[in-house]
LUMROLO-305947 format. One record per residue (C-alpha): residue number from 0; chain; residue in one letter; x, z, y. Coordinates in steps of 0.5 Angstrom, whole numbers, padded with zeros to 4 digits, always signed. Example, Ala and Ser with C-alpha at 12.3 -4.5 7.8 and 13.67 -1.06 7.14 Angstrom:
BEGIN
0_A_a_+0025_+0016_-0009 .
1_A_s_+0027_+0014_-0002 .
//
This chain:
BEGIN
0_A_m_-0097_+0134_+0149 .
1_A_l_-0093_+0130_+0145 .
2_A_v_-0092_+0131_+0138 .
3_A_g_-0087_+0127_+0133 .
4_A_d_-0083_+0129_+0127 .
5_A_g_-0087_+0136_+0127 .
6_A_l_-0084_+0138_+0134 .
7_A_i_-0088_+0140_+0140 .
8_A_k_-0085_+0138_+0147 .
9_A_t_-0088_+0139_+0154 .
10_A_v_-0088_+0134_+0159 .
11_A_g_-0089_+0137_+0166 .
12_A_l_-0094_+0135_+0170 .
13_A_s_-0092_+0132_+0177 .
14_A_r_-0096_+0134_+0183 .
15_A_p_-0095_+0128_+0188 .
16_A_n_-0100_+0131_+0193 .
17_A_e_-0095_+0137_+0194 .
18_A_k_-0090_+0132_+0198 .
19_A_f_-0096_+0130_+0202 .
20_A_v_-0098_+0137_+0204 .
21_A_y_-0091_+0138_+0207 .
22_A_f_-0092_+0132_+0211 .
23_A_g_-0099_+0134_+0213 .
24_A_s_-0096_+0140_+0216 .
25_A_t_-0091_+0136_+0220 .
26_A_i_-0095_+0131_+0222 .
27_A_r_-0100_+0136_+0225 .
28_A_k_-0094_+0138_+0230 .
29_A_h_-0095_+0132_+0233 .
30_A_g_-0102_+0131_+0234 .
31_A_g_-0107_+0126_+0233 .
32_A_r_-0102_+0120_+0233 .
33_A_f_-0100_+0121_+0226 .
34_A_m_-0107_+0121_+0223 .
35_A_k_-0107_+0113_+0222 .
36_A_i_-0101_+0114_+0218 .
37_A_k_-0104_+0120_+0214 .
38_A_t_-0110_+0116_+0212 .
39_A_m_-0106_+0110_+0210 .
40_A_l_-0102_+0115_+0205 .
41_A_i_-0108_+0118_+0202 .
42_A_m_-0111_+0111_+0201 .
43_A_l_-0104_+0109_+0198 .
44_A_i_-0103_+0115_+0193 .
45_A_i_-0111_+0114_+0191 .
46_A_a_-0110_+0107_+0189 .
47_A_l_-0103_+0108_+0185 .
48_A_q_-0107_+0113_+0181 .
49_A_y_-0113_+0109_+0180 .
50_A_t_-0108_+0103_+0178 .
51_A_a_-0104_+0108_+0173 .
52_A_m_-0111_+0110_+0170 .
53_A_a_-0113_+0103_+0169 .
54_A_a_-0107_+0101_+0166 .
55_A_s_-0107_+0107_+0161 .
56_A_v_-0114_+0106_+0158 .
57_A_t_-0112_+0098_+0157 .
58_A_p_-0112_+0098_+0149 .
59_A_d_-0105_+0096_+0147 .
60_A_t_-0107_+0092_+0141 .
61_A_a_-0100_+0089_+0140 .
62_A_v_-0097_+0095_+0139 .
63_A_i_-0102_+0098_+0134 .
64_A_r_-0102_+0091_+0130 .
65_A_q_-0094_+0092_+0130 .
66_A_i_-0095_+0099_+0127 .
67_A_l_-0100_+0097_+0122 .
68_A_n_-0096_+0091_+0119 .
69_A_r_-0090_+0096_+0118 .
70_A_g_-0094_+0100_+0114 .
71_A_y_-0096_+0095_+0110 .
72_A_l_-0089_+0093_+0108 .
73_A_l_-0087_+0100_+0107 .
74_A_e_-0093_+0102_+0103 .
75_A_r_-0091_+0100_+0096 .
76_A_e_-0084_+0102_+0096 .
77_A_n_-0085_+0108_+0101 .
78_A_p_-0092_+0110_+0101 .
79_A_d_-0090_+0117_+0105 .
80_A_s_-0087_+0113_+0111 .
81_A_a_-0093_+0108_+0111 .
82_A_m_-0098_+0113_+0111 .
83_A_t_-0094_+0116_+0117 .
84_A_l_-0095_+0110_+0121 .
85_A_y_-0102_+0109_+0119 .
86_A_r_-0103_+0116_+0122 .
87_A_e_-0099_+0114_+0128 .
88_A_a_-0103_+0107_+0129 .
89_A_i_-0110_+0111_+0128 .
90_A_g_-0109_+0116_+0133 .
91_A_l_-0106_+0111_+0138 .
92_A_a_-0113_+0107_+0137 .
93_A_d_-0117_+0113_+0137 .
94_A_s_-0114_+0115_+0144 .
95_A_q_-0116_+0108_+0147 .
96_A_k_-0122_+0107_+0143 .
97_A_a_-0120_+0101_+0140 .
98_A_a_-0124_+0099_+0134 .
99_A_s_-0122_+0094_+0129 .
100_A_p_-0122_+0092_+0121 .
101_A_a_-0115_+0093_+0121 .
102_A_i_-0116_+0100_+0123 .
103_A_a_-0122_+0101_+0119 .
104_A_s_-0118_+0099_+0113 .
105_A_a_-0112_+0103_+0115 .
106_A_k_-0117_+0109_+0115 .
107_A_i_-0119_+0108_+0108 .
108_A_r_-0112_+0107_+0105 .
109_A_l_-0110_+0114_+0109 .
110_A_a_-0116_+0117_+0106 .
111_A_k_-0115_+0115_+0099 .
112_A_w_-0108_+0117_+0099 .
113_A_e_-0110_+0124_+0102 .
114_A_y_-0115_+0125_+0097 .
115_A_y_-0111_+0123_+0091 .
116_A_r_-0106_+0129_+0093 .
117_A_g_-0112_+0134_+0094 .
118_A_n_-0112_+0134_+0102 .
119_A_t_-0120_+0133_+0102 .
120_A_s_-0121_+0135_+0109 .
121_A_p_-0116_+0129_+0112 .
122_A_a_-0119_+0125_+0107 .
123_A_i_-0126_+0126_+0109 .
124_A_t_-0125_+0125_+0116 .
125_A_q_-0121_+0118_+0116 .
126_A_a_-0127_+0116_+0111 .
127_A_l_-0132_+0118_+0115 .
128_A_g_-0129_+0114_+0121 .
129_A_a_-0128_+0108_+0117 .
130_A_l_-0136_+0109_+0115 .
131_A_e_-0138_+0109_+0122 .
132_A_y_-0134_+0103_+0124 .
133_A_y_-0137_+0099_+0118 .
134_A_a_-0144_+0101_+0119 .
135_A_k_-0144_+0099_+0127 .
136_A_r_-0141_+0092_+0125 .
137_A_g_-0146_+0091_+0119 .
138_A_d_-0142_+0090_+0114 .
139_A_v_-0146_+0093_+0108 .
140_A_r_-0141_+0091_+0102 .
141_A_l_-0135_+0095_+0106 .
142_A_e_-0140_+0101_+0108 .
143_A_t_-0143_+0101_+0101 .
144_A_a_-0135_+0102_+0098 .
145_A_t_-0134_+0107_+0103 .
146_A_m_-0140_+0111_+0101 .
147_A_i_-0137_+0111_+0094 .
148_A_l_-0131_+0114_+0096 .
149_A_i_-0134_+0119_+0101 .
150_A_a_-0138_+0121_+0095 .
151_A_d_-0132_+0122_+0090 .
152_A_i_-0128_+0126_+0096 .
153_A_l_-0135_+0131_+0096 .
154_A_r_-0135_+0131_+0088 .
155_A_t_-0128_+0134_+0088 .
156_A_t_-0130_+0139_+0093 .
157_A_r_-0136_+0141_+0089 .
158_A_l_-0141_+0139_+0094 .
159_A_f_-0145_+0135_+0089 .
160_A_d_-0152_+0135_+0093 .
161_A_q_-0148_+0131_+0098 .
162_A_a_-0144_+0127_+0094 .
163_A_f_-0151_+0125_+0090 .
164_A_a_-0154_+0123_+0096 .
165_A_y_-0149_+0118_+0098 .
166_A_l_-0148_+0115_+0091 .
167_A_h_-0156_+0114_+0091 .
168_A_d_-0156_+0111_+0098 .
169_A_a_-0150_+0106_+0096 .
170_A_e_-0154_+0105_+0089 .
171_A_t_-0160_+0102_+0094 .
172_A_k_-0155_+0098_+0098 .
173_A_t_-0152_+0095_+0092 .
174_A_a_-0159_+0093_+0089 .
175_A_g_-0159_+0088_+0095 .
176_A_l_-0152_+0085_+0095 .
177_A_n_-0152_+0082_+0088 .
178_A_d_-0145_+0085_+0087 .
179_A_s_-0144_+0087_+0080 .
180_A_l_-0137_+0090_+0081 .
181_A_l_-0140_+0095_+0086 .
182_A_l_-0146_+0097_+0082 .
183_A_a_-0141_+0099_+0076 .
184_A_n_-0137_+0103_+0081 .
185_A_v_-0143_+0107_+0083 .
186_A_y_-0145_+0108_+0076 .
187_A_n_-0138_+0110_+0075 .
188_A_r_-0138_+0115_+0080 .
189_A_l_-0145_+0118_+0078 .
190_A_a_-0142_+0119_+0071 .
191_A_a_-0136_+0123_+0074 .
192_A_a_-0140_+0127_+0079 .
193_A_e_-0145_+0129_+0073 .
194_A_l_-0140_+0131_+0069 .
195_A_d_-0137_+0136_+0074 .
196_A_d_-0144_+0138_+0076 .
197_A_d_-0146_+0143_+0070 .
198_A_r_-0153_+0142_+0072 .
199_A_n_-0154_+0135_+0070 .
200_A_p_-0155_+0133_+0062 .
201_A_h_-0150_+0130_+0058 .
202_A_d_-0154_+0124_+0056 .
203_A_s_-0155_+0122_+0064 .
204_A_v_-0147_+0122_+0064 .
205_A_e_-0146_+0118_+0058 .
206_A_r_-0152_+0113_+0060 .
207_A_h_-0148_+0111_+0067 .
208_A_a_-0141_+0111_+0064 .
209_A_i_-0143_+0106_+0059 .
210_A_l_-0147_+0102_+0064 .
211_A_s_-0141_+0102_+0068 .
212_A_l_-0136_+0100_+0062 .
213_A_s_-0141_+0094_+0060 .
214_A_i_-0140_+0091_+0067 .
215_A_a_-0133_+0093_+0068 .
216_A_r_-0132_+0089_+0061 .
217_A_s_-0136_+0083_+0062 .
218_A_l_-0132_+0083_+0069 .
219_A_k_-0125_+0084_+0065 .
220_A_n_-0124_+0090_+0071 .
221_A_d_-0119_+0094_+0067 .
222_A_t_-0119_+0099_+0072 .
223_A_l_-0126_+0101_+0071 .
224_A_v_-0125_+0100_+0064 .
225_A_y_-0120_+0106_+0063 .
226_A_n_-0124_+0110_+0068 .
227_A_n_-0130_+0110_+0064 .
228_A_l_-0127_+0111_+0058 .
229_A_n_-0123_+0117_+0060 .
230_A_i_-0130_+0120_+0063 .
231_A_l_-0133_+0119_+0056 .
232_A_g_-0127_+0122_+0053 .
233_A_v_-0128_+0128_+0057 .
234_A_l_-0135_+0128_+0055 .
235_A_e_-0134_+0128_+0048 .
236_A_t_-0129_+0134_+0049 .
237_A_y_-0135_+0138_+0052 .
238_A_r_-0139_+0136_+0046 .
239_A_k_-0134_+0138_+0041 .
240_A_n_-0133_+0131_+0038 .
241_A_y_-0125_+0132_+0039 .
242_A_r_-0124_+0126_+0034 .
243_A_k_-0129_+0121_+0038 .
244_A_s_-0126_+0124_+0045 .
245_A_l_-0119_+0122_+0042 .
246_A_d_-0121_+0115_+0040 .
247_A_y_-0124_+0114_+0048 .
248_A_l_-0118_+0117_+0051 .
249_A_q_-0113_+0113_+0046 .
250_A_e_-0116_+0106_+0048 .
251_A_a_-0116_+0109_+0056 .
252_A_n_-0108_+0110_+0055 .
253_A_k_-0107_+0103_+0053 .
254_A_i_-0110_+0101_+0059 .
255_A_v_-0108_+0106_+0065 .
256_A_g_-0101_+0105_+0065 .
257_A_r_-0101_+0098_+0066 .
258_A_v_-0107_+0098_+0072 .
259_A_f_-0106_+0105_+0075 .
260_A_p_-0100_+0108_+0072 .
261_A_e_-0101_+0114_+0077 .
262_A_d_-0107_+0116_+0073 .
263_A_e_-0103_+0116_+0066 .
264_A_p_-0101_+0124_+0066 .
265_A_l_-0109_+0125_+0067 .
266_A_v_-0111_+0121_+0061 .
267_A_l_-0105_+0125_+0057 .
268_A_i_-0107_+0132_+0059 .
269_A_n_-0114_+0130_+0057 .
270_A_m_-0111_+0128_+0050 .
271_A_a_-0107_+0134_+0049 .
272_A_r_-0113_+0138_+0050 .
273_A_n_-0117_+0135_+0044 .
274_A_l_-0110_+0136_+0040 .
275_A_y_-0110_+0143_+0042 .
276_A_l_-0117_+0144_+0040 .
277_A_l_-0116_+0141_+0033 .
278_A_g_-0110_+0145_+0032 .
279_A_e_-0105_+0139_+0032 .
280_A_d_-0100_+0143_+0037 .
281_A_e_-0094_+0139_+0036 .
282_A_k_-0097_+0132_+0038 .
283_A_a_-0101_+0136_+0044 .
284_A_v_-0094_+0139_+0047 .
285_A_e_-0091_+0132_+0047 .
286_A_y_-0097_+0129_+0051 .
287_A_d_-0097_+0135_+0056 .
288_A_k_-0089_+0134_+0057 .
289_A_r_-0090_+0127_+0058 .
290_A_a_-0095_+0128_+0063 .
291_A_v_-0091_+0133_+0067 .
292_A_q_-0085_+0127_+0067 .
293_A_l_-0090_+0122_+0070 .
294_A_a_-0093_+0127_+0075 .
295_A_e_-0087_+0128_+0078 .
296_A_k_-0085_+0121_+0078 .
297_A_y_-0091_+0119_+0082 .
298_A_r_-0091_+0126_+0086 .
299_A_i_-0098_+0128_+0084 .
300_A_p_-0097_+0136_+0084 .
301_A_q_-0104_+0137_+0081 .
302_A_y_-0102_+0134_+0074 .
303_A_v_-0096_+0138_+0074 .
304_A_r_-0100_+0144_+0075 .
305_A_l_-0105_+0142_+0069 .
306_A_a_-0100_+0140_+0064 .
307_A_s_-0095_+0146_+0066 .
308_A_a_-0101_+0151_+0065 .
309_A_n_-0103_+0148_+0058 .
310_A_l_-0095_+0148_+0056 .
311_A_k_-0095_+0155_+0059 .
312_A_d_-0101_+0158_+0055 .
313_A_h_-0098_+0154_+0048 .
314_A_y_-0091_+0157_+0048 .
315_A_q_-0094_+0164_+0050 .
316_A_s_-0099_+0164_+0044 .
317_A_t_-0093_+0162_+0040 .
318_A_g_-0088_+0167_+0042 .
319_A_d_-0083_+0162_+0045 .
320_A_l_-0082_+0166_+0051 .
321_A_k_-0076_+0162_+0054 .
322_A_q_-0081_+0156_+0054 .
323_A_c_-0086_+0160_+0057 .
324_A_l_-0083_+0162_+0063 .
325_A_y_-0080_+0155_+0064 .
326_A_y_-0087_+0152_+0065 .
327_A_t_-0090_+0158_+0068 .
328_A_n_-0085_+0157_+0074 .
329_A_r_-0087_+0150_+0074 .
330_A_y_-0094_+0151_+0074 .
331_A_y_-0093_+0156_+0080 .
332_A_l_-0088_+0152_+0084 .
333_A_a_-0093_+0146_+0083 .
334_A_k_-0099_+0150_+0086 .
335_A_e_-0095_+0153_+0091 .
336_A_y_-0093_+0146_+0093 .
337_A_i_-0100_+0144_+0094 .
338_A_t_-0102_+0150_+0098 .
339_A_e_-0096_+0148_+0103 .
340_A_q_-0098_+0141_+0103 .
341_A_q_-0105_+0143_+0105 .
342_A_v_-0103_+0147_+0111 .
343_A_l_-0098_+0142_+0113 .
344_A_v_-0103_+0136_+0113 .
345_A_r_-0108_+0141_+0117 .
346_A_l_-0102_+0142_+0122 .
347_A_k_-0101_+0135_+0123 .
348_A_e_-0108_+0133_+0124 .
349_A_f_-0109_+0139_+0129 .
350_A_n_-0103_+0136_+0133 .
351_A_n_-0106_+0129_+0133 .
352_A_r_-0112_+0132_+0135 .
353_A_l_-0108_+0135_+0141 .
354_A_l_-0105_+0128_+0142 .
355_A_v_-0112_+0125_+0143 .
356_A_e_-0115_+0130_+0147 .
357_A_k_-0108_+0130_+0152 .
358_A_k_-0108_+0122_+0153 .
359_A_e_-0116_+0122_+0154 .
360_A_g_-0115_+0128_+0159 .
361_A_e_-0109_+0124_+0163 .
362_A_n_-0113_+0117_+0163 .
363_A_q_-0119_+0121_+0166 .
364_A_r_-0114_+0125_+0171 .
365_A_l_-0115_+0123_+0179 .
366_A_s_-0111_+0125_+0185 .
367_A_y_-0114_+0131_+0187 .
368_A_e_-0110_+0138_+0187 .
369_A_n_-0116_+0142_+0183 .
370_A_q_-0116_+0137_+0177 .
371_A_l_-0109_+0137_+0177 .
372_A_a_-0109_+0144_+0177 .
373_A_n_-0114_+0144_+0171 .
374_A_s_-0110_+0139_+0167 .
375_A_r_-0104_+0144_+0167 .
376_A_l_-0108_+0150_+0165 .
377_A_r_-0111_+0146_+0160 .
378_A_s_-0104_+0144_+0157 .
379_A_i_-0102_+0151_+0158 .
380_A_t_-0108_+0154_+0154 .
381_A_l_-0107_+0148_+0148 .
382_A_i_-0099_+0150_+0148 .
383_A_g_-0101_+0157_+0147 .
384_A_v_-0106_+0155_+0141 .
385_A_m_-0101_+0151_+0138 .
386_A_l_-0096_+0156_+0138 .
387_A_f_-0101_+0161_+0135 .
388_A_f_-0103_+0156_+0130 .
389_A_l_-0095_+0155_+0128 .
390_A_l_-0094_+0162_+0128 .
391_A_l_-0100_+0163_+0123 .
392_A_t_-0098_+0158_+0119 .
393_A_f_-0091_+0160_+0118 .
394_A_g_-0094_+0167_+0117 .
395_A_v_-0098_+0165_+0111 .
396_A_s_-0093_+0161_+0108 .
397_A_f_-0088_+0167_+0108 .
398_A_f_-0094_+0171_+0105 .
399_A_l_-0095_+0166_+0100 .
400_A_q_-0088_+0165_+0098 .
401_A_k_-0087_+0173_+0098 .
402_A_r_-0093_+0174_+0093 .
403_A_q_-0091_+0168_+0089 .
404_A_k_-0084_+0172_+0088 .
405_A_n_-0087_+0178_+0086 .
406_A_k_-0092_+0175_+0081 .
407_A_l_-0085_+0172_+0078 .
408_A_r_-0082_+0178_+0078 .
409_A_i_-0088_+0181_+0074 .
410_A_i_-0088_+0176_+0069 .
411_A_a_-0081_+0177_+0068 .
412_A_a_-0082_+0184_+0067 .
413_A_k_-0087_+0183_+0062 .
414_A_l_-0083_+0178_+0058 .
415_A_d_-0077_+0183_+0058 .
416_A_q_-0082_+0188_+0055 .
417_A_s_-0084_+0183_+0050 .
418_A_n_-0077_+0182_+0048 .
419_A_q_-0076_+0190_+0048 .
420_A_v_-0082_+0190_+0043 .
421_A_l_-0080_+0185_+0039 .
422_A_n_-0073_+0188_+0038 .
423_A_k_-0076_+0194_+0036 .
424_A_f_-0081_+0191_+0031 .
425_A_i_-0075_+0188_+0028 .
426_A_s_-0071_+0194_+0028 .
427_A_v_-0077_+0198_+0025 .
428_A_l_-0077_+0192_+0019 .
429_A_a_-0069_+0193_+0018 .
430_A_h_-0069_+0201_+0018 .
431_A_d_-0076_+0203_+0015 .
432_A_l_-0075_+0198_+0010 .
433_A_r_-0068_+0199_+0008 .
434_A_s_-0069_+0206_+0005 .
435_A_p_-0075_+0205_+0001 .
436_A_f_-0072_+0199_-0002 .
437_A_n_-0066_+0203_-0004 .
438_A_a_-0070_+0208_-0007 .
439_A_i_-0073_+0203_-0011 .
440_A_l_-0067_+0199_-0013 .
441_A_g_-0064_+0206_-0015 .
442_A_f_-0070_+0208_-0019 .
443_A_t_-0070_+0202_-0023 .
444_A_g_-0063_+0202_-0024 .
445_A_m_-0064_+0209_-0028 .
446_A_l_-0069_+0206_-0032 .
447_A_k_-0065_+0200_-0034 .
448_A_d_-0058_+0203_-0035 .
449_A_d_-0059_+0210_-0037 .
450_A_p_-0062_+0210_-0044 .
451_A_s_-0061_+0217_-0045 .
452_A_l_-0067_+0219_-0040 .
453_A_t_-0073_+0223_-0043 .
454_A_a_-0080_+0221_-0043 .
455_A_e_-0081_+0226_-0038 .
456_A_e_-0076_+0224_-0034 .
457_A_r_-0078_+0217_-0034 .
458_A_e_-0085_+0219_-0032 .
459_A_g_-0082_+0223_-0026 .
460_A_i_-0078_+0217_-0024 .
461_A_i_-0084_+0212_-0025 .
462_A_a_-0089_+0217_-0021 .
463_A_r_-0083_+0217_-0015 .
464_A_l_-0083_+0209_-0016 .
465_A_h_-0090_+0209_-0015 .
466_A_s_-0090_+0213_-0009 .
467_A_v_-0085_+0209_-0005 .
468_A_s_-0088_+0203_-0007 .
469_A_r_-0095_+0205_-0004 .
470_A_s_-0091_+0208_+0002 .
471_A_t_-0088_+0201_+0003 .
472_A_f_-0094_+0197_+0002 .
473_A_n_-0097_+0202_+0008 .
474_A_l_-0092_+0200_+0012 .
475_A_l_-0092_+0193_+0011 .
476_A_e_-0100_+0193_+0012 .
477_A_r_-0099_+0196_+0019 .
478_A_m_-0094_+0192_+0021 .
479_A_l_-0098_+0186_+0019 .
480_A_e_-0104_+0189_+0023 .
481_A_w_-0100_+0190_+0029 .
482_A_s_-0097_+0183_+0029 .
483_A_r_-0104_+0180_+0028 .
484_A_i_-0107_+0184_+0034 .
485_A_q_-0101_+0181_+0038 .
486_A_l_-0102_+0174_+0036 .
487_A_g_-0110_+0175_+0038 .
488_A_s_-0112_+0173_+0031 .
489_A_a_-0115_+0180_+0030 .
490_A_k_-0122_+0180_+0033 .
491_A_p_-0127_+0186_+0033 .
492_A_v_-0133_+0184_+0029 .
493_A_k_-0138_+0189_+0032 .
494_A_r_-0145_+0192_+0030 .
495_A_e_-0148_+0198_+0031 .
496_A_c_-0145_+0204_+0027 .
497_A_n_-0146_+0212_+0026 .
498_A_l_-0139_+0215_+0028 .
499_A_t_-0142_+0221_+0024 .
500_A_d_-0142_+0217_+0018 .
501_A_l_-0135_+0214_+0019 .
502_A_v_-0132_+0221_+0020 .
503_A_d_-0135_+0224_+0013 .
504_A_e_-0133_+0218_+0010 .
505_A_t_-0126_+0219_+0012 .
506_A_i_-0126_+0226_+0010 .
507_A_q_-0128_+0225_+0003 .
508_A_i_-0121_+0220_+0003 .
509_A_l_-0117_+0225_+0006 .
510_A_e_-0119_+0232_+0003 .
511_A_p_-0114_+0231_-0003 .
512_A_s_-0108_+0231_+0002 .
513_A_s_-0111_+0237_+0006 .
514_A_s_-0112_+0241_+0000 .
515_A_l_-0105_+0240_-0003 .
516_A_k_-0103_+0243_+0004 .
517_A_n_-0109_+0249_+0004 .
518_A_i_-0111_+0246_+0011 .
519_A_g_-0118_+0247_+0012 .
520_A_i_-0122_+0241_+0016 .
521_A_r_-0128_+0243_+0020 .
522_A_f_-0133_+0238_+0022 .
523_A_h_-0140_+0241_+0025 .
524_A_s_-0143_+0235_+0028 .
525_A_r_-0149_+0232_+0024 .
526_A_q_-0153_+0229_+0029 .
527_A_p_-0152_+0221_+0029 .
528_A_v_-0148_+0218_+0034 .
529_A_m_-0149_+0211_+0035 .
530_A_v_-0144_+0206_+0038 .
531_A_q_-0143_+0198_+0038 .
532_A_a_-0136_+0197_+0034 .
533_A_d_-0132_+0194_+0028 .
534_A_p_-0133_+0200_+0023 .
535_A_d_-0127_+0198_+0019 .
536_A_m_-0122_+0198_+0025 .
537_A_i_-0126_+0205_+0028 .
538_A_l_-0125_+0208_+0020 .
539_A_t_-0117_+0206_+0021 .
540_A_v_-0117_+0210_+0028 .
541_A_i_-0120_+0216_+0025 .
542_A_r_-0116_+0216_+0018 .
543_A_n_-0110_+0215_+0022 .
544_A_l_-0111_+0221_+0027 .
545_A_i_-0114_+0226_+0022 .
546_A_s_-0108_+0224_+0017 .
547_A_n_-0103_+0225_+0023 .
548_A_a_-0107_+0232_+0024 .
549_A_i_-0106_+0234_+0017 .
550_A_k_-0099_+0231_+0017 .
551_A_f_-0096_+0236_+0023 .
552_A_t_-0100_+0242_+0021 .
553_A_a_-0097_+0247_+0017 .
554_A_p_-0100_+0250_+0010 .
555_A_g_-0106_+0255_+0012 .
556_A_g_-0108_+0251_+0018 .
557_A_w_-0114_+0248_+0020 .
558_A_v_-0116_+0241_+0023 .
559_A_e_-0123_+0241_+0027 .
560_A_i_-0127_+0234_+0028 .
561_A_g_-0132_+0233_+0033 .
562_A_v_-0137_+0227_+0035 .
563_A_s_-0141_+0226_+0041 .
564_A_g_-0144_+0221_+0046 .
565_A_n_-0148_+0220_+0053 .
566_A_d_-0151_+0214_+0056 .
567_A_a_-0144_+0211_+0058 .
568_A_a_-0140_+0212_+0052 .
569_A_s_-0138_+0216_+0045 .
570_A_f_-0133_+0220_+0044 .
571_A_i_-0129_+0223_+0037 .
572_A_r_-0124_+0229_+0038 .
573_A_i_-0119_+0231_+0033 .
574_A_r_-0116_+0238_+0034 .
575_A_d_-0111_+0242_+0030 .
576_A_n_-0106_+0248_+0031 .
577_A_g_-0100_+0244_+0028 .
578_A_i_-0093_+0243_+0031 .
579_A_g_-0095_+0240_+0037 .
580_A_i_-0092_+0234_+0041 .
581_A_s_-0087_+0235_+0047 .
582_A_p_-0088_+0232_+0054 .
583_A_a_-0083_+0227_+0054 .
584_A_n_-0085_+0224_+0047 .
585_A_l_-0093_+0224_+0050 .
586_A_e_-0090_+0219_+0055 .
587_A_t_-0088_+0214_+0049 .
588_A_l_-0093_+0216_+0044 .
589_A_f_-0097_+0209_+0044 .
590_A_r_-0091_+0204_+0045 .
591_A_l_-0088_+0201_+0040 .
592_A_d_-0081_+0199_+0044 .
593_A_q_-0080_+0207_+0044 .
594_A_n_-0085_+0209_+0038 .
595_A_y_-0085_+0217_+0037 .
596_A_k_-0083_+0219_+0029 .
597_A_s_-0083_+0226_+0027 .
598_A_q_-0083_+0229_+0020 .
599_A_g_-0089_+0233_+0018 .
600_A_t_-0089_+0240_+0016 .
601_A_a_-0088_+0238_+0009 .
602_A_g_-0083_+0233_+0010 .
603_A_e_-0087_+0227_+0010 .
604_A_t_-0085_+0221_+0013 .
605_A_g_-0088_+0216_+0018 .
606_A_t_-0086_+0209_+0022 .
607_A_g_-0089_+0211_+0028 .
608_A_l_-0094_+0205_+0028 .
609_A_g_-0100_+0208_+0026 .
610_A_l_-0101_+0211_+0033 .
611_A_t_-0099_+0204_+0036 .
612_A_l_-0104_+0201_+0032 .
613_A_c_-0110_+0206_+0033 .
614_A_n_-0109_+0204_+0041 .
615_A_e_-0109_+0197_+0040 .
616_A_y_-0116_+0197_+0036 .
617_A_v_-0119_+0202_+0041 .
618_A_t_-0116_+0197_+0047 .
619_A_l_-0120_+0191_+0043 .
620_A_h_-0126_+0195_+0044 .
621_A_q_-0125_+0196_+0051 .
622_A_g_-0124_+0204_+0050 .
623_A_r_-0118_+0209_+0051 .
624_A_i_-0115_+0214_+0047 .
625_A_s_-0112_+0221_+0051 .
626_A_v_-0108_+0226_+0048 .
627_A_s_-0107_+0233_+0050 .
628_A_s_-0101_+0238_+0047 .
629_A_e_-0097_+0244_+0047 .
630_A_p_-0091_+0245_+0043 .
631_A_g_-0092_+0250_+0037 .
632_A_k_-0100_+0251_+0039 .
633_A_g_-0103_+0244_+0037 .
634_A_s_-0105_+0237_+0039 .
635_A_e_-0112_+0234_+0041 .
636_A_f_-0113_+0227_+0041 .
637_A_t_-0120_+0224_+0044 .
638_A_v_-0122_+0217_+0043 .
639_A_e_-0127_+0214_+0048 .
640_A_l_-0131_+0208_+0046 .
641_A_p_-0136_+0204_+0051 .
642_A_r_-0143_+0204_+0048 .
//
């Protein structure tokens, strides 16, 4: 099985003894005089096979060294190609059991490269291979450095217990080496692991980071200096000391671009998080955008994903839907790329393993027919497994792409609905504010320009002005409440309250308007019904629903109210014998983009915002509103609130 450039080729196995069998059948026709020739042919074939096997197991160190040297030359300008060469050299060396310091160094380089791109499985494989070599060789310094790398890979996969075991072993080995830089690296990775592991106290993180920082500064090792400053900055963010965190991170940012520019996006992302928390969104957005640019430049999708997530959330909160969609796309593309790369790396590793197994099998193959048959069977089986794995990989990739497209379609639909809501909101403002302001201008114009008005007429105009102003104020108040909910600034302040008392309070407020229309309000429940809720929001809901019932009930009608509860929820039911609601209007009753408006039985007007606001308030309490209605017979609204 030969694997190259992602293609799998099958090399047919020759069977030299097939020809021998044919000759054997011919020779047997001539009797025993050909036995010596037959024996010589058998010995010749076996000798040739053993010679080929001996040649195949001899390590071709010159070829391996050439491949590694090409990788070293390419590493700075084209790291992807360099890593491909390292894999080729490592695979060839492993198949021939050829170990050397150069191969171990290539494994470390490849492990770091894979780890930095989030491919932890191949990274740990290469690092463990290098660790085994250094341990056998007795190179304690390189063995300890490799243990630190393995611990850091384990940390990113959240295997903290194993990571700490490697780090504590490394700390013990470092104590006997008298190597300050290595010890500073151990303390630095301990601080990073303790910061990620919620079980560790922050004081331990700070102690190890400051110890490492002190050694790094004395050694003038800027790489470790910025790394520790970044850890301390994140730690202060966890402690909510955002200004102190920014001080650490800004100092780190002055260094990182010079010594390790690939990490500059991470420092910028950490700075942006503090600025968001401090309310300095403009500067935070600038840092996140810079982080995206640098992460794309250095081809680090993890950082693209983190920065895009911050920008997506920011623009969603500010209502900039175009930018929100743009960075949502960037976020999911980066996330999808990371997933695809992990699948591709695993496929390449599987191909490499197959290549090694095949070469080892060929090196051990003998001339006997049964061994050749077994080798062919094994190859066919491996081809089947590989084809299955390829089909599975393509299937997973196709599924992920399809799911991603569905997610983007859902996001686009939500954004479209948000645009419709916004347009309707603007329409309501333009339409429903124009009429009252025209009335106000008309009445004030009469008061200003018509001196012949009697005192009684002036009082009537003033009363109308007050009524129109009050109605306009109520409209603006509801719109303000709705916008606060959409922006997320309206949060329920829950406490235990009695629904019976809230209904009684609302009836007292609305009794004058019901009396004017000769509408009776029936409320027979007098038992306390307790619920954990924001009383002001629930009062608004009850007031809107009872007010609507009065508004759409003809004079002489009735409104019936009931409260009840069980172990799971509490209920408020408001029923009337008013004009009812058509089935078509029931579908859009609580939506602002298709809000329902109708005149009351006494010509009362409304904006349609009241029911939308009620629904939003109940949703904030994890409850729901349901309605049943029949035109001409009345309506019943039910509010369900969890206890």
